[in-house]
N, C-alpha and C positions, 0 to 999 in steps of 0.2 A: 365359684366358678371356674368349669376346666379349662385351663392354659393352653393357645396353639401352638400345636409343634411345631418346632423350630426346622429347618427344615439345614439340609448338609451339601454342601457344594462340592461340586466333582475336584473343584483343586482343597479342598481343604483333606478329601478322602486319599488324593493323592500324594501330602504331605504326610497322614498320617502312615501310609506304605509307606515310605520312603524312609520315613524316620525311623521305622520298623525293618528294614533293611540293611538301615542301615548298622544298628545297634549289633545285628546279625555279621557283617560283616567284620568289624572291629571290637567289638567283647568276647569274642570267640565263640564256635557254633556249637560245643558241647555244654559250656555255664547256659549262655542261653536258653539253648529246649530244655536243659532239664527249669529254669527256668519259666519258663512257660509251661511243661507238665506241672509243674506244684500247681499253676492257677485253670489247672482244668482246660487248657487250652491246646488247640488241636496244630503239633508243629510244624504239620508240612504249613500251614500259615505265612510262617516266618520263613521257610525253605523253598523259594520255587523255582530253585536248580532242579529238582527231580518230574519236574512239572513240567510238559510245554505249556500249555493253559493252566491257569489260580484259580484252584476249584473249594475255597475252602467252606464251608456251612456258613448258613446267616448270622448264626450263634457266635462264629469268630471275631465280628463288627463290632459283637457287644461292649469290648474296652474301645475298640481303637472308634466308635462311630457312632455312639451311644442313641444320638437324635434320630441317626438315621436309620437304626435300629431298630427302636420303638416305634416307628410309622413304618418301616416294612412288617413288622410284625403283625401288626393292627390290620394292616393289609391282607393279611391271611388271615385272619381271624374272621374279618370279613368275609371275604372269598370262599372258607369253608377251610378245613381243617387241611396243612399240608403236607401230601404226598412227597412218594421218596424224591421223587424226578423236581421236586418245586421247590425243595432245602435248599441245595446248595447255588452259592452266587457266584458267578464267574467274574471273571476282570471286567469283560466285555460291558457287561451289568451294572456291575459298580462303577463302571464308569472307573477306573484301576488301568494304567496302562501294561501291556501287557509283553512282560520279558521274555526275552530267549533262554534256556538254561546255561550259563555259565559252561567253559569247555572246561577239562581239566588237564593243570601244567604238563605241557612234556619236559619227561629227560632227557636231560644232555646226552645230546650222543657222541659217547668216546671210542676211539678209535681200536679196535677189534686188537688187540694185544696177547701173545700166544708167546705163554714165561718156558723160558729157554728147559730144556731137558737135560737133568742129572746125568753129569757124564760115568760112567762107571770101568774102572779098571780094567785095561787089557789082561785075560788068562798069561800072555807071554810077558804083561809087565808083572804079575804077579807069580811069577814059574822061575824068573829068575829074583824077585826079592827072595824067595825061598830058601837061596843059596845059602852055605854060610858064608859069614864077612872072611875076607880074606887082606892082610897086613902089602901095600907093595914096598919094593927093599927103596925106591926112594920116594921123597914127593910129588906131585904133579900140582897140578892146575885145575882149577875148578873154573866153571860157569856160574854165576852167581849172579839172581834173578834177585833185584831190590823193586819188595811195593815205597810206596812214597809215602801217600797219607795215612798216619795212623802205624804206618813204621817205623820211619824215622822221621817224621817233621807232624806237629798237628796244624790244621788251619781253623785258624777260630770261626765264625762269623760276622765277626767284623773289626774293624782297624786297618782298613785299606795296604799302601803296601808292609806295614807291620804285626797281617795278620798270622805269623805262620809262627809258633814255637818247635825248635829242633829236640830231638831227644840226646840226651846227656853224650859228649865225645862221638858227637855224628863225625865230625872233619877228622878227628884221627882214626875213628872209624873207615869211612871212605878210602884217607889216603892205605889204608892197610890192603883194604881191600883192591882198588889198582898198582899198586905193588907187585901183590902176590898171587892175584887170578883174574882173569876175564867175568867183568861186569856191565850188566846191562838193569837197563830199565821199562820195570812193566807193569802200570796204573792201572784202575777201572776208571780214573777222572780222564777229563776231553782233554784233546790233546795239545790247548790253547790254555791249559792247568797246568797240564803236566810240564810244559814249558816252565811258566813260573816256577814252578813248586825245586824245578833244578837247577834253575838260576839262583835261587837261593842255597841250595848246598856242594855243588860242586865248581870247579876252579873252572874256568875258560878251557885251562891243559886238563884237566880230569873228562871234561864232558868231551872232546875229542879223544879220550882214550874210551869212551862206553863203544862196544859192541853194535848196540842199537838203544833205543828210546821208545817206547812201544806205550801207545794210552789206546780211547778206548777204541779206540778205531781202530783194535788189533784184537778185540774181542768174539769180531763178527756175530755183530748184534743186526737183527734189526733198525729199521728208519723208530720205531712205535719200543720198543727196546732202549736203544741207544737214548733217547730225552727220555727216559723214563728210570724209576732208581729199581732194579729187579736183580735178583741173585743171579752173578758172574760166574763164568769158569775160566782161569787159566789152565789151557789144556797145553801141555809143557812137547807135545809133538808137533803143534803148530810152531814153534820157537827152531823145534832141532831141523822141520823140515824146508826151514831160512834161509835161501843161499848165503844171505849175508852175513847173518848170526854162523851159518858152518862154518861161512869161510874163514871164518876167526877162531876154529878148533886149530888151523892149520902150525903144525911147527908143536902140534901137544902129545904127534903121536896117535891121537884117538879124535872120533869126529864125537858129538856131541851129544850126551843119551842121559839114561838113568842112571847109567853108570856115574856120571861125573858131575851131576845139573843139581842146585838146590835153590832152592824159593825161597826169600826170606818174608813173611808176609803175616800179618797178623789176625789174617782169616782162614781156618784150615779149610770150609768150605770150600773156596777156588780149586782148591788142590785135588779134587772129587776123581780127576782122572790118575793123577800119580801122589796118590796119599803118602810116598813114603823117600819124597823129594822136599817137602816143606821143611827148612827149621821157624817152626812157630814160636812167634814174640807176640807179647801184651798189646792190647790195643794202645797207645800211646795217644794221651787227651791231655798233656801238658800240666796234671796233677802234681802235687806237691811232691807224696811220695814219690812219684814217677821220676820226677826231678833231680830226687837223692840215687834210686837206684842204680846202677851200672853193670842194664843191661845189655849192650854193646859190649863190654870188654869180653865177659863170658862169652856171647858167639863169640869171638874172635878163638879164642882156649877151644871149640866147638868147632872152627872151619880148620883149626891148626890140627886135629883129631881127623876130620872126615880126608883132607888131602892122601892121608897113607891110607884109604881102605880104595881098594880093586872098583867095589860096586858101595857108593853113597848109601845107596838105598837100600840094599843089603845091612847096613850099619843102621842108618834112620830106623826102621823098621825095629829093633830089638833096642835101641839104645837111644830115641829123643829128645831134643833138645829140652830143657827142662830149667828157669831160672833160678838159683839156689841163693838167698838171699845173705844165706848165712858163711858164704865161704867169703875170703879178701879179698878185697878191691885187685882187678886189676891192673898191673905193673904199664902204663902208659907209656911211662917217662923215653924206650929205645923207639918206639913210634911220630913219638914228638918230636927224638932232637936226632931223624929221620926226614920228619918234615921241614927242619932248619939245614 
Protein backbone atom coordinates (compact mmCIF):
# COMPACT_ATOMS: atom_id res chain seq x y z
CA UNK A 1 0.00 0.00 0.00
CA UNK A 2 1.41 3.39 -0.96
CA UNK A 3 2.34 5.59 2.01
CA UNK A 4 0.73 9.02 2.13
CA UNK A 5 3.04 11.91 1.27
CA UNK A 6 4.35 13.90 4.19
CA UNK A 7 3.75 17.61 3.97
CA UNK A 8 6.49 20.10 4.64
CA UNK A 9 5.57 23.15 6.62
CA UNK A 10 6.71 26.65 5.72
CA UNK A 11 8.68 26.87 8.98
CA UNK A 12 10.70 23.78 8.01
CA UNK A 13 11.51 25.32 4.68
CA UNK A 14 12.60 28.55 6.42
CA UNK A 15 14.88 26.66 8.79
CA UNK A 16 16.43 24.77 5.92
CA UNK A 17 17.10 27.92 3.95
CA UNK A 18 18.57 29.73 6.96
CA UNK A 19 20.82 26.75 7.68
CA UNK A 20 22.20 26.93 4.15
CA UNK A 21 22.73 30.67 4.39
CA UNK A 22 24.58 30.25 7.68
CA UNK A 23 26.96 27.75 6.10
CA UNK A 24 27.52 30.11 3.22
CA UNK A 25 28.27 32.99 5.59
CA UNK A 26 30.66 31.37 8.02
CA UNK A 27 32.37 28.49 6.17
CA UNK A 28 33.72 30.58 3.33
CA UNK A 29 32.02 31.38 0.05
CA UNK A 30 34.50 29.69 -2.31
CA UNK A 31 34.80 26.47 -0.30
CA UNK A 32 31.03 26.12 0.01
CA UNK A 33 30.36 26.83 -3.66
CA UNK A 34 32.89 24.17 -4.68
CA UNK A 35 31.10 21.67 -2.46
CA UNK A 36 27.77 22.52 -4.05
CA UNK A 37 29.16 22.15 -7.56
CA UNK A 38 30.36 18.63 -6.79
CA UNK A 39 26.78 17.81 -5.73
CA UNK A 40 25.42 19.09 -9.06
CA UNK A 41 23.40 21.81 -7.31
CA UNK A 42 22.90 25.29 -8.60
CA UNK A 43 25.29 27.61 -6.67
CA UNK A 44 22.88 30.51 -7.03
CA UNK A 45 20.61 28.71 -4.54
CA UNK A 46 23.17 29.48 -1.84
CA UNK A 47 24.12 32.94 -3.10
CA UNK A 48 21.02 35.12 -2.84
CA UNK A 49 23.21 38.25 -2.80
CA UNK A 50 23.33 38.12 -6.63
CA UNK A 51 19.56 38.19 -7.10
CA UNK A 52 16.80 40.54 -6.01
CA UNK A 53 14.42 37.60 -5.88
CA UNK A 54 15.43 34.04 -5.11
CA UNK A 55 14.60 31.77 -8.11
CA UNK A 56 16.26 28.35 -7.97
CA UNK A 57 14.92 25.52 -10.14
CA UNK A 58 12.60 23.08 -8.36
CA UNK A 59 15.24 20.31 -8.42
CA UNK A 60 17.44 22.44 -6.14
CA UNK A 61 15.06 21.79 -3.26
CA UNK A 62 15.41 18.01 -3.47
CA UNK A 63 18.19 17.87 -0.89
CA UNK A 64 16.71 20.55 1.35
CA UNK A 65 13.02 19.49 1.44
CA UNK A 66 12.67 16.03 -0.18
CA UNK A 67 9.00 15.60 0.89
CA UNK A 68 7.93 18.90 -0.61
CA UNK A 69 9.99 18.24 -3.74
CA UNK A 70 8.37 14.81 -4.31
CA UNK A 71 4.88 16.23 -3.88
CA UNK A 72 5.66 19.14 -6.19
CA UNK A 73 7.11 16.80 -8.83
CA UNK A 74 3.98 14.61 -8.79
CA UNK A 75 1.83 17.70 -9.21
CA UNK A 76 3.79 18.71 -12.28
CA UNK A 77 3.48 15.17 -13.73
CA UNK A 78 -0.27 15.14 -13.09
CA UNK A 79 -0.77 18.50 -14.74
CA UNK A 80 1.45 17.64 -17.71
CA UNK A 81 5.12 18.08 -18.58
CA UNK A 82 6.71 21.08 -16.99
CA UNK A 83 7.49 24.02 -19.18
CA UNK A 84 10.48 26.29 -18.86
CA UNK A 85 8.23 28.89 -17.27
CA UNK A 86 6.90 26.40 -14.69
CA UNK A 87 10.27 25.01 -13.55
CA UNK A 88 11.64 27.85 -11.42
CA UNK A 89 10.20 28.16 -7.94
CA UNK A 90 10.48 31.56 -6.33
CA UNK A 91 10.79 32.30 -2.63
CA UNK A 92 7.22 33.58 -2.62
CA UNK A 93 5.95 30.31 -4.14
CA UNK A 94 7.81 28.20 -1.59
CA UNK A 95 6.90 30.49 1.36
CA UNK A 96 10.58 31.35 1.91
CA UNK A 97 11.39 34.91 3.00
CA UNK A 98 12.80 37.30 0.41
CA UNK A 99 16.17 38.83 1.36
CA UNK A 100 17.69 41.98 -0.03
CA UNK A 101 21.21 41.53 -1.44
CA UNK A 102 23.85 42.61 1.08
CA UNK A 103 25.70 45.81 0.35
CA UNK A 104 29.41 45.65 -0.40
CA UNK A 105 31.57 46.93 2.47
CA UNK A 106 32.84 50.42 1.84
CA UNK A 107 36.55 51.16 2.21
CA UNK A 108 37.32 53.80 4.82
CA UNK A 109 38.02 57.17 3.31
CA UNK A 110 41.57 58.32 4.04
CA UNK A 111 42.58 61.97 3.80
CA UNK A 112 44.23 62.72 0.49
CA UNK A 113 47.93 63.27 1.06
CA UNK A 114 50.38 64.63 -1.48
CA UNK A 115 53.89 63.37 -1.02
CA UNK A 116 56.62 65.96 -0.86
CA UNK A 117 58.40 66.63 -4.10
CA UNK A 118 62.09 65.85 -3.84
CA UNK A 119 64.03 69.13 -4.02
CA UNK A 120 66.94 69.45 -6.42
CA UNK A 121 70.15 71.44 -5.88
CA UNK A 122 70.13 74.87 -7.49
CA UNK A 123 72.54 75.57 -10.32
CA UNK A 124 74.20 78.32 -8.26
CA UNK A 125 74.80 75.80 -5.47
CA UNK A 126 76.38 73.26 -7.84
CA UNK A 127 78.51 75.93 -9.51
CA UNK A 128 80.00 76.91 -6.17
CA UNK A 129 80.57 73.26 -5.22
CA UNK A 130 82.60 72.74 -8.41
CA UNK A 131 85.11 75.41 -7.43
CA UNK A 132 88.48 74.16 -6.24
CA UNK A 133 88.76 73.90 -2.43
CA UNK A 134 90.86 76.56 -0.73
CA UNK A 135 92.40 76.61 2.73
CA UNK A 136 92.00 79.59 5.07
CA UNK A 137 94.86 81.28 6.90
CA UNK A 138 93.06 80.79 10.20
CA UNK A 139 90.24 78.50 11.35
CA UNK A 140 86.71 79.79 11.78
CA UNK A 141 83.46 78.67 13.40
CA UNK A 142 80.99 76.53 11.52
CA UNK A 143 77.23 76.28 11.84
CA UNK A 144 76.68 72.64 12.86
CA UNK A 145 73.10 71.38 12.58
CA UNK A 146 72.40 68.22 14.58
CA UNK A 147 69.83 65.54 14.00
CA UNK A 148 68.77 63.64 17.14
CA UNK A 149 67.07 60.24 16.89
CA UNK A 150 69.21 57.82 14.89
CA UNK A 151 72.18 60.21 14.96
CA UNK A 152 73.04 61.07 18.56
CA UNK A 153 70.69 58.70 20.34
CA UNK A 154 68.31 55.81 19.82
CA UNK A 155 64.74 55.93 21.03
CA UNK A 156 63.50 52.49 22.02
CA UNK A 157 59.83 51.60 21.66
CA UNK A 158 59.49 50.76 25.34
CA UNK A 159 61.12 51.76 28.57
CA UNK A 160 59.32 54.88 29.77
CA UNK A 161 61.76 57.60 30.83
CA UNK A 162 64.70 55.27 30.25
CA UNK A 163 63.94 54.43 26.63
CA UNK A 164 66.83 56.51 25.19
CA UNK A 165 70.29 55.14 24.48
CA UNK A 166 72.96 57.73 23.64
CA UNK A 167 75.76 57.18 21.14
CA UNK A 168 79.14 56.63 22.85
CA UNK A 169 81.02 59.84 23.85
CA UNK A 170 78.05 62.07 23.05
CA UNK A 171 78.63 64.25 26.15
CA UNK A 172 82.22 65.02 25.15
CA UNK A 173 81.16 65.54 21.55
CA UNK A 174 78.52 68.14 22.44
CA UNK A 175 80.98 69.94 24.70
CA UNK A 176 83.47 70.14 21.83
CA UNK A 177 80.84 71.46 19.41
CA UNK A 178 79.51 74.21 21.63
CA UNK A 179 83.03 75.29 22.61
CA UNK A 180 84.23 75.57 19.00
CA UNK A 181 81.20 76.15 16.73
CA UNK A 182 77.67 77.45 16.54
CA UNK A 183 75.20 74.62 17.11
CA UNK A 184 71.50 74.12 16.40
CA UNK A 185 69.15 71.14 16.51
CA UNK A 186 66.89 70.16 13.64
CA UNK A 187 64.94 66.93 14.06
CA UNK A 188 62.04 65.48 12.08
CA UNK A 189 60.36 64.49 15.38
CA UNK A 190 57.47 66.48 16.81
CA UNK A 191 58.44 69.46 19.00
CA UNK A 192 57.35 67.79 22.25
CA UNK A 193 59.59 64.80 21.54
CA UNK A 194 62.45 67.06 20.47
CA UNK A 195 62.22 68.78 23.84
CA UNK A 196 62.45 65.46 25.68
CA UNK A 197 65.48 64.35 23.67
CA UNK A 198 67.24 67.68 24.19
CA UNK A 199 66.76 67.31 27.95
CA UNK A 200 68.53 63.92 27.73
CA UNK A 201 71.48 65.33 25.74
CA UNK A 202 72.14 68.91 26.75
CA UNK A 203 72.75 70.57 30.08
CA UNK A 204 70.65 73.68 30.80
CA UNK A 205 73.73 75.86 30.11
CA UNK A 206 74.30 74.14 26.74
CA UNK A 207 70.65 74.50 25.83
CA UNK A 208 70.87 78.27 26.24
CA UNK A 209 73.81 78.41 23.83
CA UNK A 210 72.02 76.63 21.00
CA UNK A 211 71.28 78.78 17.97
CA UNK A 212 67.90 77.12 17.56
CA UNK A 213 65.88 74.00 18.32
CA UNK A 214 63.76 72.98 15.34
CA UNK A 215 61.35 70.08 15.06
CA UNK A 216 58.82 68.70 12.62
CA UNK A 217 56.95 71.99 12.63
CA UNK A 218 59.87 73.54 10.71
CA UNK A 219 59.70 71.14 7.75
CA UNK A 220 56.84 73.00 6.01
CA UNK A 221 54.47 70.03 5.97
CA UNK A 222 50.74 69.94 5.43
CA UNK A 223 48.51 68.74 8.28
CA UNK A 224 48.26 65.27 6.70
CA UNK A 225 52.02 65.01 6.12
CA UNK A 226 52.77 66.21 9.64
CA UNK A 227 50.83 63.34 11.20
CA UNK A 228 52.03 60.61 8.87
CA UNK A 229 55.38 59.05 8.13
CA UNK A 230 56.62 60.67 4.93
CA UNK A 231 60.04 61.38 3.50
CA UNK A 232 61.02 64.85 4.69
CA UNK A 233 63.73 67.21 3.47
CA UNK A 234 65.83 69.65 5.47
CA UNK A 235 66.42 72.50 3.07
CA UNK A 236 69.28 74.54 4.46
CA UNK A 237 68.10 77.71 2.73
CA UNK A 238 65.27 77.78 5.29
CA UNK A 239 67.92 77.92 8.02
CA UNK A 240 70.05 80.53 6.29
CA UNK A 241 67.03 82.80 5.70
CA UNK A 242 65.77 82.57 9.29
CA UNK A 243 66.50 85.88 10.99
CA UNK A 244 67.11 84.34 14.43
CA UNK A 245 69.62 81.83 13.05
CA UNK A 246 71.18 84.49 10.81
CA UNK A 247 71.76 86.78 13.80
CA UNK A 248 74.05 84.16 15.36
CA UNK A 249 76.54 84.69 12.52
CA UNK A 250 77.35 88.18 13.78
CA UNK A 251 81.01 88.34 14.70
CA UNK A 252 82.04 85.52 12.38
CA UNK A 253 82.64 87.88 9.48
CA UNK A 254 80.31 85.94 7.15
CA UNK A 255 76.69 84.93 6.82
CA UNK A 256 75.67 81.30 7.19
CA UNK A 257 75.70 79.59 3.80
CA UNK A 258 76.93 76.49 2.04
CA UNK A 259 80.47 77.68 2.71
CA UNK A 260 80.27 77.17 6.46
CA UNK A 261 77.27 74.93 7.32
CA UNK A 262 77.45 71.23 8.18
CA UNK A 263 74.37 69.05 8.68
CA UNK A 264 75.12 65.93 10.75
CA UNK A 265 72.45 63.34 10.00
CA UNK A 266 71.98 59.59 9.46
CA UNK A 267 69.82 60.11 6.34
CA UNK A 268 71.50 61.38 3.20
CA UNK A 269 68.14 61.80 1.46
CA UNK A 270 67.09 64.57 3.84
CA UNK A 271 69.84 66.77 2.41
CA UNK A 272 68.73 66.37 -1.22
CA UNK A 273 68.69 70.13 -1.84
CA UNK A 274 72.23 70.64 -0.45
CA UNK A 275 73.82 67.20 -0.84
CA UNK A 276 77.40 68.33 -0.20
CA UNK A 277 76.76 69.92 3.18
CA UNK A 278 75.80 66.72 4.98
CA UNK A 279 78.16 64.79 7.21
CA UNK A 280 76.42 61.43 7.12
CA UNK A 281 77.02 58.89 9.87
CA UNK A 282 75.52 55.43 10.30
CA UNK A 283 72.06 55.17 11.83
CA UNK A 284 72.47 54.55 15.55
CA UNK A 285 70.27 51.75 16.91
CA UNK A 286 72.07 50.94 20.17
CA UNK A 287 73.57 47.73 18.80
CA UNK A 288 76.46 46.09 20.63
CA UNK A 289 78.99 46.81 17.88
CA UNK A 290 77.86 50.46 17.74
CA UNK A 291 78.45 50.83 21.47
CA UNK A 292 82.09 49.90 20.84
CA UNK A 293 82.63 52.21 17.84
CA UNK A 294 83.93 55.75 18.40
CA UNK A 295 82.19 57.38 15.44
CA UNK A 296 81.94 60.79 17.10
CA UNK A 297 85.71 60.92 17.66
CA UNK A 298 86.28 60.69 13.92
CA UNK A 299 83.55 63.31 13.35
CA UNK A 300 85.52 65.71 15.56
CA UNK A 301 88.66 65.07 13.49
CA UNK A 302 86.72 65.78 10.29
CA UNK A 303 85.22 69.01 11.64
CA UNK A 304 88.71 70.15 12.65
CA UNK A 305 89.62 69.88 8.97
CA UNK A 306 86.51 71.65 7.74
CA UNK A 307 87.02 74.71 9.92
CA UNK A 308 90.12 75.49 7.81
CA UNK A 309 88.21 75.31 4.51
CA UNK A 310 86.93 78.40 2.74
CA UNK A 311 83.97 76.41 1.34
CA UNK A 312 83.07 73.21 3.16
CA UNK A 313 80.70 72.08 0.38
CA UNK A 314 83.56 72.10 -2.15
CA UNK A 315 85.75 70.06 0.20
CA UNK A 316 82.99 67.62 1.27
CA UNK A 317 82.00 66.93 -2.36
CA UNK A 318 85.51 65.60 -3.00
CA UNK A 319 86.30 64.13 0.43
CA UNK A 320 83.09 63.04 2.18
CA UNK A 321 83.18 61.73 5.74
CA UNK A 322 83.63 57.98 6.07
CA UNK A 323 84.03 56.10 9.33
CA UNK A 324 87.19 53.99 9.39
CA UNK A 325 87.19 51.27 12.05
CA UNK A 326 90.91 50.62 11.49
CA UNK A 327 91.99 54.04 12.81
CA UNK A 328 93.32 54.45 16.32
CA UNK A 329 90.84 55.56 18.98
CA UNK A 330 90.37 59.31 19.30
CA UNK A 331 92.03 60.95 22.29
CA UNK A 332 89.14 62.45 24.23
CA UNK A 333 91.21 63.44 27.29
CA UNK A 334 91.80 67.11 26.31
CA UNK A 335 88.06 67.58 25.89
CA UNK A 336 87.30 65.67 29.09
CA UNK A 337 89.74 67.87 31.02
CA UNK A 338 88.15 70.98 29.51
CA UNK A 339 84.72 69.78 30.67
CA UNK A 340 85.94 69.88 34.26
